[in-house]
N, C-alpha and C positions, 0 to 999 in steps of 0.2 A: 517801494518795499510794497508789496500788492495788498489791499485790506478787502478780507475776506466777506465780510461785512457789503462793499458798495460788489463785489460781484454777485452774491446772493440776493442782492435788491436787483440790479442788470438782470440775471438768470429770474427774477420773479418779474418782472417787466415782459423777457419775450414771454415767457409761461404768460401772461394774463393775456396781450397781445393773439398769443396763438389762442390763449380759449375763445379771445370775444370773437376773434375771426373765423373759429371752426361753428359756434355757435349758429353764426348767419349762414353755413355751406349747408344747410341739406335748403334752405331756402333758394341761395343762391343758385345750388343747380339742380332743382324745382321750374325756378323760374326759365333758367338758363335754355333745359329740354322744352320748353313751352316756347321759346320762344323760338328756337333751332327748327320745331315743328311745324312753326305759325304760317315760313314763306313757303312747304312745300305742300300745304292743304292749300294757299291759296292760290296755287301753283295750279291743282288736282280743278281747283274748281272753275277757277278761269279755261283748262281746256275743257272741259264738258262743257264751258259755257258757249264754247267755239264751236268743236261738235252740235250744240243742240240752236242753234243760231244756223247755221250752214243746212242742219235738214231741219228746220221752220222754212229758209230759205228756197231749199227746194219744194218742196213740200207744195209753197206760195207761188210756184212756178206752174207747177202741172194745175194748182186750182185756178190759176188766172185764164191757163188756154180751155177749162173747162166747163168754168165758167163765161166764157167767150162764146161756147153752143152753145147753155142752154141758157139765154139772156131771158128773162121776163121771169123769169120763174121764182116766185116768194120763201121758197127753200133756200135759194141760190142767194137771197138778198140776207138770209139768217145766218147761215155759214159765214156769207163774207163781212156781217157783224160782229162774229164770234172770230173770226179772226184777226179782223181789223182791232179787236179789245185786244188780244190775246197777244198778237205783237204788242203794240204797245204798252200792252204789261212786260211782253221781255226787254221791250228796250227801257221802259225805268228799270226795270232789274239790272238789264248794262251798265245805265248810266250809273246806281250804285253799287252795283260792286265795284268800279274800275272809280266812283269818291273813296270806298271803304281802300280798297288798296293803297290809295291814296295817302288816307287818313292812318290806315298803318304801317306807311315807309317815312311817315314822318315822324309819327309820337314814337316809333321802335330805340330811335338814339337817343329821345328822349326820356327814356324808361331802361336806356344803359347807364346813360347821367346820372341819371337819379342815386342809380343803384352803386352807381360810383362812390356819389357823392355819399349814399350813408357807411357805404364802409368804410369811407373815409374818416369821416363823425366816429362810428365805432369805437375805432382805434383809440383815435382823437381820445373821448373820453377815456374809454378803459385805460389810454396811458397818463391820464388827471386824475383820473381816483388811483393809482399805481404811486403817482407821486404822491397825491394826500395823503395817503395809506403811511407810507414813508415816511414822509415829514411830521406822520404822527409819533411813528416809532421812534424817530427822534429827537421830539422833542421830549419823551417819557422815557427814554436813555438819558438826554443829559438830566432831565429831572432827578430820574434815580441815582447820574451818576454826583450833580452836588449835593442829594442827600449823603453819600455815599462818603463825598470830600467832607462836609460838615462835620457826622458820628466823625469819621476819622478825627480831623481838626481838633473839636471837644476831646475826643479821643486821648493824643495828646497831648492837649495841655494841661490835663489834669493828670497824667500820669508823670 
């Protein structure tokens, strides 16, 4: 025989679990959208960096041939110093971009794992809360049943 109280409790567990998961749905969706955008953005940055480096290297080749023909000029030294500083800066930025990409590639799987752990904990806590509420309801029901049985037995004893 199927107990309707147990069916209701099971349905309320499922409903609470669904509600618990639904409460995180917006946050999970927002995080997932940002995660999905990041590789595309990183690839664009790296592609633009490659184009920039190629242009810089092409200009550096042209500048070197011009400097050879105008040796001894103070302007050439200043330009070459500025170019050297710019190239150093660009190389540093390129190195930082590579390090950033490596960091990103290392962090994203960990964030995905943490996101899954949060979802699992949320479900577990929701189930525990439901079990606790059911236990309280069951104890209350047993207490009422015991009081009813006591009143019936005292009522039957006096009649």
